[in-house]
C-alpha positions as CSV (number, residue, x, y, z in Angstrom):
1,M,-66.7,50.3,22.7
2,N,-64.2,51.6,20.1
3,K,-61.5,51.1,22.6
4,I,-62.5,47.4,23.0
5,I,-62.6,47.0,19.2
6,K,-59.1,48.5,18.8
7,I,-57.7,46.3,21.6
8,S,-59.3,43.2,20.0
9,T,-58.0,44.1,16.6
10,L,-54.5,44.5,17.9
11,A,-54.7,41.2,19.8
12,F,-55.9,39.5,16.7
13,A,-53.1,41.0,14.5
14,F,-50.5,40.0,17.1
15,S,-51.9,36.5,17.2
16,I,-51.6,36.2,13.4
17,A,-48.0,37.5,13.5
18,I,-47.1,35.0,16.2
19,N,-48.6,32.1,14.2
20,V,-46.9,33.2,11.0
21,F,-43.5,33.4,12.8
22,T,-44.1,30.0,14.4
23,L,-45.0,28.4,11.1
24,A,-41.8,29.8,9.5
25,Q,-39.7,28.3,12.3
26,D,-41.4,24.9,12.6
27,Q,-41.7,23.5,9.1
28,P,-43.6,20.2,8.6
29,Q,-41.5,17.1,8.5
30,T,-41.4,15.1,5.3
31,I,-40.0,11.7,4.3
32,F,-37.2,13.3,2.2
33,Q,-36.4,16.1,4.6
34,R,-32.7,16.7,5.1
35,D,-31.5,16.2,8.7
36,T,-29.4,19.2,9.5
37,T,-27.8,17.3,12.4
38,F,-26.2,14.7,10.0
39,H,-22.5,14.5,10.4
40,K,-19.9,13.4,7.9
41,G,-16.2,13.3,8.6
42,R,-13.0,11.9,7.1
43,F,-10.2,10.0,8.7
44,F,-6.8,8.6,8.0
45,S,-5.4,5.8,10.2
46,P,-1.8,4.5,9.9
47,A,-1.5,1.1,11.6
48,V,0.6,-1.8,12.6
49,R,-0.7,-5.4,12.7
50,V,0.9,-8.6,14.0
51,H,-0.4,-11.8,12.6
52,F,-0.1,-15.0,14.7
53,Y,0.1,-18.4,13.1
54,G,-0.5,-22.0,14.1
55,N,1.8,-25.0,14.1
56,D,1.9,-25.4,10.3
57,L,4.5,-22.6,10.0
58,N,7.9,-22.2,11.5
59,T,7.2,-18.6,12.4
60,E,4.9,-17.8,15.2
61,A,4.1,-14.2,14.2
62,S,4.9,-11.6,11.6
63,T,4.5,-7.8,11.4
64,L,2.5,-5.8,8.8
65,V,2.3,-2.1,8.2
66,G,-0.5,-0.2,6.5
67,G,-3.6,1.7,7.3
68,T,-7.1,2.8,6.3
69,F,-8.7,5.9,4.9
70,G,-12.3,6.8,4.6
71,W,-15.4,8.5,5.9
72,V,-17.4,8.3,9.1
73,F,-21.1,9.1,8.9
74,N,-23.1,10.3,11.9
75,R,-20.1,9.3,14.1
76,S,-21.4,5.8,13.9
77,F,-20.7,4.2,10.5
78,L,-17.3,3.7,8.7
79,L,-16.8,3.4,5.0
80,G,-13.3,3.4,3.5
81,V,-10.4,1.5,2.0
82,G,-7.4,-0.1,3.6
83,G,-4.4,-2.2,3.0
84,F,-1.4,-3.9,4.8
85,G,1.9,-5.5,3.8
86,K,4.3,-7.8,5.6
87,V,7.7,-6.4,6.6
88,T,9.1,-9.6,8.3
89,R,9.7,-13.0,6.8
90,T,7.4,-15.9,7.5
91,R,9.1,-19.3,7.4
92,Y,7.8,-22.7,6.7
93,S,9.0,-26.0,5.2
94,A,8.1,-27.3,1.8
95,S,7.6,-31.0,0.9
96,Y,10.7,-31.4,-1.2
97,A,14.4,-31.6,-0.3
98,Q,16.9,-28.8,-0.2
99,R,20.1,-29.5,-2.2
100,N,23.5,-27.8,-2.4
101,D,25.3,-26.9,-5.6
102,D,26.6,-30.4,-5.9
103,G,23.2,-31.9,-5.8
104,Q,23.6,-33.4,-2.3
105,V,20.6,-33.3,0.0
106,I,21.2,-31.0,3.0
107,N,17.6,-30.8,4.3
108,D,14.8,-33.3,3.9
109,R,12.3,-30.4,3.7
110,H,13.1,-27.2,1.8
111,P,13.1,-24.0,3.9
112,M,10.6,-21.5,2.4
113,G,9.8,-17.9,3.0
114,L,6.5,-16.1,2.5
115,G,5.5,-12.5,1.9
116,Y,2.1,-11.1,1.3
117,G,0.0,-7.9,1.1
118,Y,-3.7,-7.2,0.8
119,G,-6.2,-4.4,0.5
120,G,-9.9,-3.8,0.0
121,L,-13.1,-2.3,1.3
122,V,-13.4,-1.4,5.0
123,L,-16.9,-1.2,6.7
124,G,-17.5,-0.6,10.3
125,F,-19.6,0.5,13.2
126,V,-18.5,2.9,16.0
127,A,-20.3,2.6,19.4
128,N,-20.6,5.8,21.5
129,S,-18.1,7.7,19.5
130,N,-18.2,10.9,21.8
131,R,-17.2,9.0,24.9
132,P,-13.5,9.2,25.8
133,V,-13.2,5.4,25.6
134,H,-15.4,3.4,23.3
135,F,-15.3,0.5,20.8
136,T,-15.2,0.2,17.0
137,F,-16.1,-2.9,14.9
138,P,-14.5,-2.7,11.4
139,V,-14.1,-5.4,8.8
140,L,-11.8,-5.5,5.8
141,I,-12.9,-7.4,2.8
142,G,-10.5,-7.6,-0.1
143,L,-7.8,-9.3,-2.2
144,G,-4.1,-9.8,-1.8
145,T,-1.0,-11.1,-3.5
146,S,1.8,-13.2,-2.1
147,N,5.3,-14.6,-2.8
148,E,6.3,-18.1,-1.9
149,Y,10.1,-18.4,-2.3
150,E,13.0,-20.7,-1.4
151,I,15.4,-19.7,1.3
152,E,19.0,-20.5,0.2
153,E,21.5,-22.3,2.3
154,D,23.0,-19.0,3.4
155,G,19.6,-17.6,4.3
156,D,19.1,-15.4,1.3
157,H,16.0,-15.0,-0.7
158,G,16.0,-17.7,-3.4
159,T,13.9,-18.7,-6.3
160,T,10.2,-17.7,-6.3
161,I,8.1,-20.8,-6.9
162,N,4.7,-19.2,-6.8
163,S,2.9,-15.8,-6.5
164,P,-0.7,-16.7,-5.8
165,G,-3.5,-14.2,-5.2
166,F,-6.0,-14.7,-2.4
167,F,-9.2,-13.5,-0.9
168,I,-9.2,-12.2,2.7
169,I,-11.8,-11.1,5.2
170,E,-10.6,-9.6,8.5
171,P,-13.0,-8.4,11.1
172,A,-11.7,-6.6,14.2
173,I,-12.8,-5.2,17.6
174,N,-10.9,-2.1,18.7
175,M,-10.8,-0.1,21.9
176,E,-10.6,3.5,20.7
177,V,-9.4,6.4,23.0
178,N,-10.2,10.0,22.2
179,L,-6.9,11.8,22.8
180,L,-7.9,15.0,21.1
181,E,-11.0,16.1,19.1
182,D,-9.2,15.1,15.9
183,L,-6.8,12.4,17.2
184,R,-7.6,8.9,18.5
185,F,-5.7,5.8,19.5
186,N,-6.8,2.3,18.6
187,L,-5.8,-1.0,20.2
188,G,-7.6,-4.2,19.3
189,L,-7.8,-7.8,18.0
190,T,-8.4,-9.1,14.5
191,Y,-9.3,-12.4,13.0
192,R,-8.4,-13.1,9.4
193,Y,-9.6,-15.7,6.9
194,M,-7.2,-16.1,4.0
195,D,-8.0,-18.4,1.0
196,T,-4.9,-20.5,0.4
197,S,-6.3,-22.6,-2.4
198,R,-3.8,-21.3,-4.9
199,F,-0.7,-21.8,-2.7
200,D,1.6,-24.6,-3.6
201,E,3.0,-25.6,-0.2
202,L,0.5,-24.2,2.4
203,D,-2.6,-26.1,3.5
204,S,-6.0,-24.6,3.9
205,G,-6.2,-22.6,7.1
206,S,-2.4,-22.2,7.5
207,L,-2.6,-18.4,7.4
208,N,-5.9,-18.0,9.3
209,G,-5.7,-16.7,12.8
210,L,-5.7,-13.9,15.3
211,G,-3.9,-10.6,15.1
212,I,-3.2,-7.5,17.1
213,H,-4.1,-4.1,15.7
214,V,-2.4,-0.8,16.8
215,A,-3.3,2.5,15.1
216,I,-3.5,6.3,15.4
217,K,-6.6,7.9,13.7
218,F,-6.6,11.5,12.4
219,G,-9.5,13.4,11.0
220,S,-12.8,15.3,11.5
221,L,-14.4,12.6,13.5
């Protein structure tokens, strides 16, 4: 009988010990519980973009350089800042004549050049980030500044006639390739909407259009 009591007591004590250990390992879930699997990383992505234009401009496309910097949360959501600036001249024709030093008309419409740059907030979503090839869907929302200037008879940069600011929103869809754990390659398409209401010689929609985005992304992704 005593032996049975001793065995029962030991079994009961062992059961309590197992229950205490289990409770220590399996805490109750709460609304404000911190998820230990949450991931946060940083990235830097230098990039080149090519903007394509319609028939309103004499230049079909121009090149911009820039990039984005920010954070990626749970390998799915992007939050950062970005900016781009033109490195090639965009040409168009103004509505007034070009004259030489003697005042003679040499061109019915004045040749013009355009430069611009912009920057702002970048938000985005990454689909299936751990797969070798996947897609990202970022959008840049920001402000920019520009330079409308005359092109002289010899092709040089002439008088600046206006330096308007503008609003831009530029969503994109990119194919992203995981080259290494902390290095990725991006190739995609963008579409930009640029508010040209403050420009003197460009109509609404003149600068809207498609673009190509090429980038390398570094970071703890």
